[in-house]
C-alpha positions in Angstrom: -30.1 221.4 33.2 -32.0 219.2 35.6 -30.6 216.1 34.0 -27.0 217.3 34.3 -27.4 218.1 38.1 -28.9 214.4 38.7 -25.9 213.0 36.7 -23.5 215.1 38.7 -25.0 214.0 41.9 -25.0 210.3 41.0 -21.5 210.6 40.2 -20.6 212.1 43.6 -22.8 209.3 45.5 -20.7 206.7 43.3 -17.5 208.2 44.2 -18.3 208.3 47.8 -19.4 204.8 47.8 -16.2 203.6 45.9 -14.2 205.5 48.6 -16.3 203.9 51.6 -16.1 200.3 50.4 -12.4 200.6 49.4 -11.7 201.8 53.0 -13.7 199.0 54.3 -11.8 196.6 52.4 -8.6 197.8 53.5 -9.7 197.6 57.2 -10.8 194.2 56.7 -7.5 193.1 55.0 -5.5 195.0 57.7 -7.6 193.2 60.5 -7.3 189.8 58.8 -3.6 190.2 58.5 -3.3 191.2 62.1 -5.2 188.2 63.1 -3.0 186.0 61.2 0.0 187.5 62.8 -1.3 187.0 66.2 -2.4 183.3 65.2 1.3 182.8 64.2 2.5 184.5 67.4 0.0 182.2 69.4 1.3 179.0 67.4 4.7 179.9 68.0 4.0 180.3 71.7 2.5 176.8 71.8 5.2 175.0 69.6 7.3 172.9 72.1 10.9 174.5 72.2 13.4 171.7 71.2 16.3 171.8 73.3 19.6 170.5 71.6 21.4 167.5 73.1 24.4 167.5 71.4 26.4 168.4 74.3 25.0 165.5 76.4 26.1 161.8 75.9 23.0 160.4 74.5 24.9 157.4 73.4 26.3 156.1 76.5 28.6 153.3 75.9 29.0 150.1 78.0 32.7 149.8 79.0 34.7 146.9 77.4 35.2 145.4 80.8 33.8 145.9 84.3 34.3 144.5 87.8 32.8 144.9 91.5 35.8 144.5 94.1 37.8 142.5 91.3 34.8 140.3 90.4 34.2 140.3 86.8 30.8 141.4 85.3 29.6 139.4 82.3 29.3 141.9 79.6 28.5 139.2 76.9 25.1 138.6 78.7 22.4 140.8 76.9 20.3 141.0 80.4 23.3 142.2 82.2 24.1 144.9 79.5 20.7 146.1 79.5 20.3 146.1 83.3 23.6 148.2 83.6 22.8 150.4 80.6 19.3 151.5 82.3 21.1 152.5 85.5 24.1 154.5 83.7 21.3 156.4 81.6 19.2 157.2 84.5 21.9 158.5 87.2 24.0 160.1 84.2 20.9 162.3 83.3 19.6 162.7 86.9 21.9 166.0 87.0 21.0 167.7 90.2 21.3 164.6 92.2 24.6 163.2 90.6 26.1 166.8 90.7 25.5 166.8 94.4 27.0 163.6 95.0 30.1 164.6 92.8 30.4 167.8 95.0 30.2 165.7 98.2 32.5 162.8 97.3 35.4 165.3 97.3 34.7 165.8 101.2 33.8 162.3 102.1 35.7 159.8 99.8 38.8 160.2 101.5 37.4 159.7 105.0 35.5 156.6 103.8 38.4 155.1 101.6 40.8 155.4 104.7 38.3 153.2 106.9 37.7 150.8 104.2 41.1 150.1 103.8 41.9 149.9 107.5 39.0 147.6 107.8 40.1 145.5 104.8 37.1 146.1 103.0 37.2 146.7 99.1 37.2 150.2 98.2 34.1 149.7 95.7 31.9 149.5 98.8 32.0 153.4 98.8 29.8 153.4 96.0 27.3 151.3 97.9 27.3 154.1 100.3 26.5 156.5 97.7 23.4 154.7 96.1 22.2 154.1 99.8 22.0 157.7 100.8 23.5 160.0 98.5 26.4 160.6 100.8 23.9 162.3 103.1 22.5 161.5 106.4 19.3 160.6 105.1 16.2 158.8 106.9 14.3 156.2 105.0 10.3 155.8 105.5 11.4 152.5 107.3 13.8 154.3 109.6 17.1 153.3 108.0 19.5 156.3 108.8 22.9 158.0 108.0 25.3 157.3 105.3 25.0 153.4 105.5 21.1 153.6 106.0 21.5 151.2 109.0 18.4 150.3 110.8 18.3 150.8 114.5 18.5 147.2 115.5 21.3 146.5 113.2 23.2 149.6 114.5 23.0 148.8 118.0 24.1 145.0 116.9 27.3 146.3 115.3 28.3 148.5 118.2 26.6 151.9 117.6 24.9 153.8 120.5 21.3 154.9 119.6 19.0 156.5 122.0 16.8 160.0 122.4 20.1 161.8 122.8 22.5 160.2 120.7 22.4 158.4 117.4 25.7 157.5 116.1 24.2 156.4 112.7 24.6 160.1 111.8 28.3 160.0 112.6 29.8 159.1 109.1 33.0 157.6 110.7 31.3 155.4 113.5 28.5 154.2 111.2 31.2 153.3 108.4 33.0 151.1 111.0 29.5 149.7 111.9 29.0 148.8 108.1 32.2 147.4 107.8 31.4 144.9 110.5 28.4 143.7 108.6 30.3 143.6 105.3 32.8 141.1 106.9 30.2 138.9 108.5 28.3 138.7 105.2 31.6 137.9 103.3 32.4 134.9 105.7 29.0 133.8 104.8 29.0 134.0 101.1 32.7 134.2 100.1 31.7 136.8 97.2 31.8 140.4 97.3 28.9 140.9 94.9 26.5 138.9 96.9 27.5 140.6 99.9 26.5 144.0 98.3 23.1 142.4 97.3 22.7 141.2 101.0 23.2 144.6 102.1 19.8 145.4 100.3 17.9 142.2 101.1 19.5 140.8 104.0 21.6 137.8 104.8 18.9 135.4 105.3 16.6 136.5 102.5 19.5 136.3 99.9 20.5 132.7 101.2 16.7 131.6 100.7 16.8 133.0 97.1 20.2 131.2 96.2 18.9 127.9 97.7 15.4 128.1 96.0 16.9 129.0 92.5 20.2 126.9 92.8 22.0 130.2 91.9 25.8 130.8 92.3 26.2 134.3 91.3 24.2 137.6 91.7 23.7 137.7 87.8 22.0 134.3 87.9 19.2 135.3 90.6 15.7 136.7 89.8 15.3 139.1 92.4 12.8 141.7 93.6 12.8 144.9 91.5 14.8 146.9 94.1 17.8 144.1 94.7 17.8 143.3 90.7 18.8 147.1 90.2 21.0 147.4 93.4 24.3 146.1 92.2 23.9 147.6 88.9 23.3 151.1 90.5 26.6 150.6 92.5 28.4 149.7 89.2 26.9 152.7 87.4 28.0 155.1 89.9 31.5 153.5 90.0 31.8 154.6 86.2 30.3 158.0 86.7 32.2 158.9 89.7 35.4 157.6 88.4 35.3 159.5 85.3 32.6 162.5 85.6 33.9 164.2 82.5 33.0 161.4 80.0 29.6 161.9 81.3 29.7 165.6 80.6 29.9 166.4 84.3 32.4 169.3 84.8 32.8 171.0 88.2 35.6 173.1 89.0 37.8 172.3 92.2 36.5 175.6 93.5 32.9 174.3 93.5 33.3 171.2 95.2 32.8 170.4 98.8 36.2 170.6 100.5 37.1 168.2 103.7 36.1 169.9 106.9 38.7 171.3 109.0 37.9 170.5 112.5 39.2 170.4 116.1 37.9 168.1 118.7 37.3 168.0 122.6 36.5 164.7 124.6 33.6 165.1 126.8 33.6 163.0 129.8 30.9 164.7 131.9 27.2 165.2 131.1 26.3 168.5 129.4 22.8 169.8 130.4 22.2 172.5 127.7 24.2 171.9 124.5 23.3 175.5 123.3 24.7 177.1 126.4 27.9 174.7 125.5 28.1 175.9 122.0 28.0 179.6 123.2 30.5 179.1 125.7 32.9 177.7 122.8 32.1 180.7 120.7 29.9 178.8 117.9 26.2 178.9 117.0 23.9 175.9 118.3 23.4 175.2 114.6 27.1 175.0 113.9 27.3 172.6 116.8 24.7 170.3 115.2 26.2 170.6 111.6 29.6 169.3 112.9 28.0 166.6 115.0 24.8 165.4 113.5 24.6 162.5 115.9 23.6 165.1 119.0 19.9 164.6 118.6 18.6 166.6 121.7 19.7 169.8 123.5 21.5 167.7 126.2 24.2 165.0 126.4 24.2 162.3 129.1 27.7 160.9 129.6 27.7 157.7 131.8 30.5 156.6 134.0 33.6 155.3 132.2 32.3 156.6 128.9 33.1 159.8 126.7 32.2 161.6 123.4 34.3 163.5 121.0 32.6 166.6 119.9 33.9 168.4 116.6 34.3 172.2 116.2 35.5 174.3 113.1 39.3 174.5 113.2 39.3 178.1 113.9 37.0 177.8 117.0 38.8 179.0 120.3 37.5 176.5 122.6 36.7 176.9 126.2 38.8 174.0 127.7 
């Protein structure tokens, strides 16, 4: 009888042991599976997301022919092709900057084109303005300012007023007229518009020295510093992109481009002590006054005898004349 109960007890212990180890194994396998899932999820999180570029023009083609101001670009030269290709790729894929330029050109190109035509400067020079400033009143680390990035001395030389209260480099119309004077002078020296464009970057004297030292005849013959070596190719790249934005997958609706500013103007012949008060009297904010007239640099405007300024306002402004 004793042996029977011993055998029965051993059987119960064995069954309990089997159940215990079975549950342990199940928990272990469950935990392992859970860890594996976590590892997979972690691996998935750390895996780079590949963005399809099928919608972008990865294989940008070099055009069959290209010119700047009617002067041909030698697209049989591998050096020329590669330098152009670099600028096309860089600017076609610098999306935020190029999109803003496309938006701004709808406002400013009609204004700039009109002045270039009146001054008998080739229309392609509007693209030089693009690469100089991105069509904005930018200021470089060296102090070059405005759409055409004129230095203070150069601006004064070509007829602009630059002082503590007024800086006409910020006036897109007047600064374009001044830039045209430079371009005409450079053309009388080089008799080549491509060289004129290069001189805008490195100066007439600097370009003349390089031409003489290297016995060069064209821009494409010259070994130049990195910036000037890229300069004309950047102009050419933007000429291609901005002439045909859709070919570079830039699609911006007419509603989203910047429209020309509708303005009215008054002629000021007397000094204004407080431009903020002047703005208030004409029912606009001080910020609006500065937005339409960025060449006003202080809170006052001194008008010398026999001089005057034209101040712009939004077209719907009721002026206190």
